[in-house]
C-alpha positions as CSV (number, residue, x, y, z in Angstrom):
1,M,9.1,-4.2,21.1
2,S,9.7,-2.8,24.5
3,L,8.3,-4.3,27.7
4,S,6.1,-1.3,28.3
5,A,4.7,-1.5,24.8
6,L,3.9,-5.2,25.3
7,L,2.2,-4.6,28.6
8,S,0.2,-1.8,27.0
9,I,-1.0,-4.2,24.3
10,I,-1.8,-6.8,26.9
11,R,-4.0,-4.4,28.8
12,R,-5.9,-3.3,25.7
13,Y,-6.5,-6.8,24.5
14,L,-6.9,-8.5,27.9
15,G,-10.3,-9.9,26.9
16,L,-8.9,-11.5,23.8
17,I,-6.0,-13.0,25.7
18,V,-8.3,-14.4,28.5
19,G,-10.6,-15.8,25.9
20,A,-7.8,-17.6,24.0
21,A,-6.4,-18.9,27.3
22,L,-9.8,-20.3,28.3
23,L,-10.2,-21.9,24.9
24,G,-6.8,-23.5,25.1
25,F,-7.6,-24.8,28.6
26,G,-10.9,-26.2,27.5
27,I,-9.5,-28.0,24.5
28,A,-6.6,-29.4,26.5
29,F,-9.0,-30.5,29.3
30,A,-11.2,-32.3,26.9
31,L,-8.2,-34.1,25.4
32,S,-7.0,-35.1,28.8
33,L,-10.3,-36.8,29.7
34,G,-9.5,-39.6,27.2
35,R,-5.9,-39.9,28.1
36,H,-4.4,-42.2,30.8
37,A,-1.1,-41.7,32.5
38,S,1.7,-43.8,31.2
39,Y,5.1,-44.8,32.7
40,S,8.4,-45.7,31.0
41,A,11.3,-47.8,32.3
42,T,14.7,-48.4,30.6
43,T,17.1,-51.3,30.8
44,T,20.7,-50.7,29.6
45,L,22.8,-53.4,27.9
46,R,26.4,-53.4,26.7
47,L,27.4,-55.0,23.4
48,A,31.0,-55.7,22.4
49,T,32.8,-58.0,19.9
50,V,36.5,-58.7,19.5
51,S,38.6,-60.2,16.7
52,S,42.2,-61.4,16.3
53,S,44.6,-58.7,15.3
54,V,47.4,-59.1,12.8
55,G,49.9,-59.4,15.7
56,G,48.0,-62.2,17.3
57,G,46.3,-60.1,20.0
58,L,42.6,-59.1,20.4
59,S,41.1,-55.8,19.3
60,P,37.4,-54.4,19.2
61,D,35.6,-55.1,16.0
62,L,33.7,-51.7,15.9
63,A,32.1,-52.2,12.5
64,Y,30.7,-55.6,13.5
65,T,29.5,-54.2,16.8
66,D,27.7,-51.3,15.1
67,R,26.0,-53.7,12.6
68,L,24.9,-56.0,15.4
69,A,23.5,-53.1,17.5
70,N,21.3,-51.9,14.6
71,T,20.2,-55.5,14.0
72,Y,19.2,-56.0,17.7
73,S,17.4,-52.6,17.6
74,T,15.3,-53.8,14.7
75,V,14.6,-57.2,16.4
76,V,13.3,-55.5,19.5
77,A,10.8,-53.5,17.5
78,S,9.5,-56.5,15.6
79,A,6.2,-58.2,16.3
80,P,7.6,-61.7,17.0
81,F,9.8,-60.2,19.7
82,G,6.9,-58.4,21.3
83,S,4.8,-61.6,21.2
84,A,7.7,-63.5,22.9
85,V,7.8,-61.0,25.7
86,R,4.0,-61.1,26.0
87,R,4.0,-64.9,26.4
88,Q,6.9,-64.8,28.9
89,L,5.1,-62.3,31.2
90,G,1.5,-63.5,30.5
91,L,0.3,-60.2,29.2
92,S,-3.0,-59.7,27.5
93,S,-1.5,-57.7,24.6
94,A,2.0,-57.1,23.1
95,P,3.9,-54.5,25.1
96,R,5.2,-51.2,23.8
97,V,9.0,-51.7,23.6
98,S,11.6,-49.8,21.7
99,A,15.4,-49.8,21.5
100,S,17.9,-46.9,21.1
101,I,21.6,-46.8,20.5
102,P,23.4,-43.8,22.1
103,A,26.0,-42.4,19.7
104,N,29.6,-43.4,20.1
105,T,28.9,-46.1,22.8
106,E,28.6,-49.8,23.0
107,L,25.2,-49.4,24.8
108,I,21.7,-50.5,23.8
109,R,18.8,-49.1,25.8
110,I,15.5,-50.9,25.8
111,S,12.5,-48.8,26.9
112,A,9.1,-50.2,27.8
113,T,5.9,-48.1,28.3
114,A,2.9,-49.3,30.4
115,A,0.0,-47.9,32.4
116,N,1.6,-49.1,35.6
117,A,5.2,-48.2,36.8
118,A,6.0,-51.7,38.0
119,D,4.7,-53.3,34.8
120,A,7.0,-50.9,32.7
121,A,10.0,-52.1,34.7
122,R,9.1,-55.7,34.4
123,I,8.6,-55.5,30.6
124,A,11.9,-53.6,30.1
125,N,13.9,-56.2,32.1
126,A,12.1,-59.2,30.4
127,S,12.8,-57.6,27.0
128,A,16.5,-57.3,27.8
129,Q,16.6,-61.0,28.9
130,Q,14.8,-62.0,25.7
131,L,17.3,-60.0,23.6
132,V,20.4,-61.5,25.4
133,S,19.0,-65.0,24.7
134,R,18.3,-64.3,21.1
135,A,21.7,-62.7,20.6
136,R,23.4,-65.9,21.9
137,D,21.3,-68.1,19.6
138,F,22.0,-65.8,16.6
139,A,25.8,-65.9,17.3
140,T,25.9,-69.6,17.8
141,A,24.0,-70.3,14.5
142,N,26.1,-67.8,12.6
143,T,29.3,-69.3,13.9
144,A,28.3,-72.8,13.0
145,T,27.3,-71.8,9.5
146,E,30.5,-69.8,9.0
147,K,32.6,-72.6,10.4
148,T,31.1,-75.2,8.0
149,A,31.6,-73.0,5.0
150,L,35.2,-72.2,5.9
151,K,35.9,-75.9,6.6
152,I,34.8,-76.8,3.1
153,K,36.9,-74.1,1.6
154,L,39.9,-75.2,3.7
155,Q,39.6,-78.8,2.6
156,T,39.4,-77.8,-1.1
157,A,42.4,-75.5,-0.8
158,G,44.4,-78.3,1.0
159,A,43.6,-80.8,-1.8
160,Q,44.7,-78.3,-4.5
161,L,47.9,-77.5,-2.5
162,A,48.7,-81.3,-2.3
163,G,48.2,-81.8,-6.0
164,A,50.4,-78.8,-6.9
165,R,53.1,-80.2,-4.6
166,R,53.0,-83.6,-6.2
167,V,53.5,-82.0,-9.6
168,A,56.4,-79.9,-8.4
169,A,58.2,-83.0,-7.0
170,D,57.5,-85.4,-9.9
171,R,60.9,-86.0,-11.6
172,R,59.1,-87.2,-14.7
173,S,57.8,-83.7,-15.4
174,T,59.8,-81.3,-17.5
175,P,61.8,-78.6,-15.7
176,E,59.4,-76.0,-17.0
177,A,56.4,-77.8,-15.6
178,R,58.0,-78.3,-12.2
179,A,58.9,-74.5,-12.1
180,V,55.2,-73.6,-12.9
181,A,54.1,-76.0,-10.2
182,R,56.4,-74.5,-7.6
183,G,54.9,-71.1,-8.3
184,T,51.4,-72.5,-7.9
185,V,52.4,-74.1,-4.6
186,T,53.6,-70.8,-3.3
187,M,50.3,-69.1,-4.2
188,L,48.1,-72.0,-2.8
189,E,50.1,-72.0,0.4
190,Q,49.3,-68.3,1.0
191,S,45.6,-68.9,0.3
192,F,45.5,-71.9,2.5
193,L,47.1,-70.0,5.4
194,A,44.6,-67.2,5.0
195,L,41.6,-69.6,5.1
196,Q,43.2,-71.4,8.1
197,S,43.4,-68.0,10.0
198,Q,39.7,-67.3,9.2
199,Y,38.7,-70.7,10.3
200,D,40.6,-70.4,13.6
201,E,39.0,-66.9,14.3
202,A,35.5,-68.2,13.5
203,T,35.9,-71.1,15.9
204,S,37.5,-68.9,18.6
205,P,35.1,-68.1,21.5
206,T,36.3,-64.5,21.5
207,R,34.5,-64.0,18.2
208,L,31.1,-64.4,19.9
209,P,29.4,-61.1,20.7
210,Y,29.3,-60.0,24.3
211,L,25.8,-58.7,25.3
212,S,24.9,-58.3,28.9
213,V,22.7,-56.2,31.1
214,I,24.6,-53.5,33.0
215,E,21.6,-51.6,34.5
216,Q,18.3,-53.1,35.4
217,A,15.1,-51.1,34.9
218,S,13.4,-49.8,38.1
219,A,9.8,-48.6,38.5
220,P,9.6,-44.9,37.5
221,S,8.4,-42.5,40.2
222,S,6.4,-40.2,38.0
223,P,4.4,-40.7,34.8
224,N,5.5,-39.6,31.4
225,F,5.2,-36.0,30.3
226,P,2.7,-34.7,29.7
227,S,0.5,-36.4,32.2
228,P,-3.3,-35.9,32.0
229,R,-3.1,-33.5,34.9
230,V,-0.5,-31.4,33.1
231,I,-2.2,-31.2,29.7
232,P,-4.8,-28.6,30.8
233,I,-2.0,-26.4,32.2
234,I,-0.1,-26.7,29.0
235,G,-3.2,-25.8,27.0
236,L,-3.7,-22.7,29.3
237,I,-0.1,-21.6,28.7
238,L,-0.4,-22.1,24.9
239,G,-3.7,-20.3,24.9
240,V,-2.1,-17.3,26.7
241,L,0.8,-17.3,24.2
242,A,-1.6,-17.5,21.3
243,G,-3.7,-14.7,22.7
244,V,-0.7,-12.5,23.1
245,A,0.3,-13.3,19.5
246,L,-3.2,-12.4,18.3
247,A,-3.2,-9.2,20.4
248,I,0.2,-8.1,18.8
249,S,-1.1,-8.9,15.4
250,A,-4.4,-7.0,16.0
251,D,-2.5,-4.1,17.4
252,R,-0.3,-3.8,14.3
253,R,-3.4,-3.8,12.1
254,D,-5.1,-1.3,14.4
255,T,-4.4,2.3,13.1
256,R,-6.3,4.0,15.9
257,L,-4.3,6.7,17.7
258,R,-3.1,5.4,21.0
259,S,-0.1,7.6,21.8
260,G,1.4,10.9,21.2
261,A,4.0,9.3,18.9
262,A,1.1,7.8,16.8
263,V,-0.4,11.3,16.5
264,T,2.8,13.0,15.4
265,S,3.7,10.2,13.0
266,A,0.4,10.9,11.2
267,G,1.7,14.3,10.2
268,D,4.0,17.2,11.1
269,T,1.4,19.1,13.2
270,P,2.3,19.5,16.9
271,I,0.2,18.3,19.7
272,L,-1.3,21.4,21.5
273,G,-2.5,19.4,24.5
274,R,-4.1,16.3,25.9
275,V,-7.5,16.2,27.5
276,P,-8.2,13.4,30.0
277,H,-11.1,10.9,29.9
278,M,-14.3,13.0,30.3
279,S,-16.5,10.3,31.8
280,R,-14.8,10.3,35.2
281,M,-15.5,13.2,37.5
282,S,-13.0,14.4,40.1
283,T,-14.1,16.9,42.8
284,R,-12.6,18.0,46.0
285,N,-14.9,19.3,48.7
286,G,-17.6,20.0,46.1
287,R,-15.3,22.0,43.9
288,K,-13.7,21.1,40.6
289,S,-10.0,20.3,41.2
290,R,-7.3,22.3,39.4
291,E,-6.6,19.2,37.4
292,L,-9.9,19.8,35.5
293,I,-8.9,23.2,34.4
294,E,-5.2,22.9,33.8
295,P,-5.2,21.0,30.5
296,F,-7.2,23.7,28.7
297,R,-5.1,26.4,30.3
298,R,-2.0,24.8,28.8
299,I,-3.8,24.5,25.4
300,R,-4.7,28.2,25.6
301,T,-1.1,29.2,26.4
302,T,0.2,27.1,23.5
303,L,-2.3,28.5,21.1
304,F,-1.4,32.1,22.0
305,A,2.3,31.2,21.4
306,L,1.6,29.7,18.0
307,A,-1.1,32.0,16.7
308,D,-0.5,35.1,14.6
309,P,-0.6,37.8,16.1
310,P,1.5,36.7,19.0
311,N,0.5,36.6,22.7
312,P,-1.4,38.6,23.8
313,P,-3.5,38.5,20.7
314,G,-5.3,41.4,19.3
315,K,-7.9,39.7,17.4
316,L,-7.9,35.9,16.9
317,T,-10.4,33.6,15.2
318,L,-10.1,29.8,15.8
319,L,-11.9,26.9,14.1
320,I,-12.2,23.8,16.2
321,T,-12.9,20.8,14.0
322,S,-12.1,17.1,13.8
323,P,-11.7,14.5,11.1
324,G,-14.9,12.7,11.9
325,E,-17.9,12.5,14.3
326,G,-17.6,11.7,18.0
327,E,-14.2,13.2,18.6
328,G,-15.3,15.7,21.3
329,R,-14.8,18.9,19.5
330,T,-17.7,20.7,21.1
331,T,-16.4,19.8,24.6
332,V,-12.9,21.0,23.6
333,A,-14.3,24.2,22.0
334,A,-16.5,25.1,25.1
335,N,-13.7,24.4,27.6
336,L,-11.1,26.3,25.5
337,A,-13.4,29.3,25.1
338,M,-14.0,29.4,28.9
339,A,-10.3,29.0,29.6
340,I,-9.5,32.0,27.4
341,A,-12.5,34.0,28.9
342,R,-11.0,33.5,32.4
343,G,-8.1,35.6,31.2
344,Q,-8.3,39.2,30.0
345,H,-10.0,38.4,26.6
346,R,-13.5,38.8,25.4
347,V,-14.5,35.5,23.8
348,V,-17.5,34.3,21.7
349,L,-18.2,30.6,21.2
350,V,-19.9,30.1,17.8
351,D,-21.8,26.9,17.1
352,A,-21.2,26.4,13.3
353,D,-22.2,22.7,13.3
354,I,-25.6,23.3,11.7
355,G,-26.2,19.6,11.1
356,D,-25.6,18.5,14.7
357,P,-25.4,21.5,17.0
358,G,-24.3,20.9,20.6
359,V,-23.2,24.2,22.2
360,H,-26.8,25.0,23.3
361,R,-26.9,21.7,25.2
362,A,-23.6,22.2,26.8
363,F,-24.7,25.6,28.2
364,S,-28.4,24.6,28.8
365,V,-29.8,27.3,26.6
366,E,-32.5,27.1,23.9
367,N,-31.3,26.8,20.3
368,G,-33.2,29.8,19.2
369,V,-31.9,32.9,17.5
370,G,-28.3,32.3,16.5
371,L,-25.9,31.9,13.7
372,Q,-28.5,31.1,11.1
373,E,-30.4,34.2,11.8
374,L,-27.3,36.3,11.8
375,L,-26.2,34.9,8.4
376,A,-29.6,35.5,6.9
377,G,-29.7,39.1,8.3
378,R,-32.8,38.4,10.4
379,A,-30.9,39.3,13.7
380,G,-27.9,41.4,14.7
381,V,-24.9,40.4,16.7
382,E,-26.2,41.9,20.0
383,E,-29.5,39.9,19.6
384,A,-27.9,36.6,18.6
385,V,-25.0,36.3,21.1
386,R,-26.1,35.0,24.5
387,S,-24.3,35.9,27.7
388,T,-23.1,33.2,30.2
389,S,-22.0,33.1,33.8
390,L,-18.5,34.1,32.7
391,P,-18.6,37.9,32.1
392,R,-16.2,37.8,29.1
393,L,-17.8,34.8,27.4
394,G,-20.7,34.9,24.9
395,V,-22.3,32.1,23.1
396,L,-23.7,32.1,19.6
397,V,-25.9,29.0,19.1
398,A,-26.5,27.4,15.7
399,G,-30.0,28.8,15.4
400,R,-33.0,27.3,13.6
401,R,-32.0,25.0,10.9
402,P,-33.1,26.3,7.4
403,A,-34.8,24.1,4.8
404,D,-31.7,24.0,2.7
405,D,-28.7,24.0,5.1
406,S,-26.3,23.3,2.2
407,E,-26.3,27.1,1.5
408,A,-25.7,28.0,5.2
409,F,-22.0,28.8,4.9
410,I,-21.7,30.5,1.5
411,N,-18.3,32.2,1.8
412,E,-19.7,35.7,1.2
413,R,-22.2,35.4,4.0
414,F,-19.8,34.1,6.7
415,A,-17.0,36.4,5.5
416,A,-19.4,39.3,6.1
417,V,-20.5,38.2,9.6
418,L,-17.0,37.3,10.9
419,P,-15.8,40.9,11.0
420,L,-18.8,41.8,13.1
421,L,-17.9,39.2,15.7
422,R,-14.2,40.3,15.6
423,D,-15.2,43.9,16.3
424,R,-17.0,43.0,19.5
425,F,-14.8,40.1,20.8
426,D,-11.0,39.5,21.1
427,V,-11.2,35.8,20.3
428,V,-13.8,34.0,18.2
429,V,-13.9,30.2,18.9
430,I,-15.9,28.4,16.2
431,D,-17.2,24.9,17.0
432,G,-17.2,23.6,13.4
433,P,-18.5,20.4,11.8
434,P,-16.2,17.4,11.0
435,L,-13.7,18.1,8.3
436,L,-14.3,14.8,6.4
437,G,-17.7,14.2,5.1
438,A,-19.0,17.8,5.2
439,T,-18.2,21.0,3.2
440,D,-19.0,23.6,5.9
441,A,-15.6,23.1,7.7
442,A,-13.8,23.4,4.4
443,I,-15.5,26.7,3.8
444,L,-14.7,28.0,7.2
445,A,-11.1,26.9,7.4
446,P,-9.6,29.5,5.0
447,L,-11.5,32.3,6.7
448,V,-10.0,31.9,10.2
449,D,-6.6,32.7,11.7
450,G,-6.0,29.1,12.8
451,V,-7.5,25.6,12.8
452,V,-7.4,23.2,15.7
453,L,-8.0,19.5,15.0
454,V,-9.5,17.4,17.7
455,V,-8.9,13.7,17.7
456,R,-10.0,11.1,20.2
457,G,-7.5,8.7,21.7
458,R,-8.1,5.0,20.9
459,R,-10.8,5.9,18.4
460,T,-9.5,8.3,15.6
461,R,-7.5,6.5,13.0
462,G,-4.2,7.7,11.7
463,E,-5.3,7.7,8.1
464,A,-8.3,10.0,9.0
465,L,-6.0,12.4,10.7
466,R,-3.6,12.4,7.7
467,E,-6.5,13.0,5.3
468,A,-7.8,15.9,7.4
469,Q,-4.3,17.5,7.5
470,E,-3.9,17.1,3.7
471,N,-7.3,18.7,3.1
472,L,-6.4,21.7,5.3
473,T,-3.1,22.0,3.3
474,L,-5.0,22.0,0.0
475,L,-7.3,24.7,1.4
476,R,-4.3,26.7,2.5
477,A,-5.7,26.9,6.0
478,S,-3.4,27.6,9.0
479,L,-3.4,24.4,11.0
480,L,-2.1,25.3,14.5
481,G,-2.0,21.8,15.9
482,V,-3.9,18.8,17.3
483,V,-5.7,18.4,20.6
484,V,-6.0,14.8,21.8
485,N,-9.2,14.2,23.6
486,D,-9.8,11.2,26.0
487,A,-6.0,10.9,26.1
488,S,-5.6,9.1,29.4
489,D,-7.2,8.0,32.6
490,E,-5.1,10.2,34.8
491,F,-7.3,13.3,34.5
492,A,-11.1,13.6,34.7
493,M,-13.6,16.1,33.4
494,T,-17.2,16.5,34.3
495,G,-19.8,16.3,31.6
496,T,-22.9,18.0,33.1
497,P,-24.8,20.4,30.8
498,S,-24.2,23.7,32.4
499,T,-21.7,26.5,32.1
500,S,-20.2,25.8,35.5
501,A,-19.7,22.1,34.5
502,F,-17.0,23.0,32.1
503,A,-13.5,23.7,33.5
């Protein structure tokens, strides 16, 4: 997703994002009310052990060191250790203490957490002292036990060796017995020497573990993250991120047409033009600006280029319809008819939306004698068509609604009236009903030279546009293109109900 697309989604769903941000801030703020700041301090210790090497020197005993480090880490986390530190410092409760072992080092880090920075440092240092003391006691006890066990084994091996030597030196024994005894002596001597070496190593002071503090804990300057003051800010940030994620998800589910690419992707029909938002008026010195007229002039030029016969048209009949209600087809039809009439063509605007007529309101005329009377034969073209302030533009209102308006657009009736309008006008612009949900537009579509579909930006859905295009294809109607109404905020059109109000 491009940055411009993301910014567009954020603008459209700004309310959702702001709501999610405020919700996240509120929840985090409520959580922070019951939370107090905490501080952590760390004391670092070094642990090392050595043992006698085969050559008589000293070397690190890495495996033994690793076992001891894990043992000490477990001891620090135990309840008796915490109780000992509590008694040493006179605390009301056991402190929060933990130990960690950095990989590939001889270090042990003891961390203490408290509500006060100074207390955290005191607890960490006291815990380190407690561990050093306990490690010394453990080592002394282990050495004494090991020494006693080895001494007993050494005495037993010595007694066995002396006995074997006596047998080997006894002249009264047979030569075979003395030979066996000498072999036993050799084996027992090797075992005795090995035990003697173990005994010497166990009683050597270098065998004791070396545990000492190399860095005392100091009072931390700032509380642990997140502090109660930071939690609401984190909640706000998480709320914004959640709001953006919801906005992107909602945008992907929203099939309303929001761009030219979305319109063209709904079908192969070209976009004839884009009409700006109609609720904003733009005047300069009391006159409509050129920006109000130019969109429909461009649509007129595009239509003449696409329609058959080519520009300039001889006779052209256009049906302006839309997939559904509220797309602005009457506004587009009226403005397009006036744009064409400002050229060299005689134009009649026909209100064929019998169920919901709107042309008479746009031009501030009575919905009297009109299309219904013309279809029924109760009035002629000259009587039904009203003149407007534009010399080349006539208006044929819908007329009085009959009792059964389902029969209003029987093909034969309108097919007979349409040539009468073509004889008197160069271009017939028909403001038709919606294509989906009514049959009148489907009856009219095959009778005209071209159909223009009006969609409203940010309202019409892509599936509705596709369905309307498919219906026109089934009817074998000539779909010239799509006009996007309410396409942007960069243009403005007036909406006053008079002829001069339309561009």
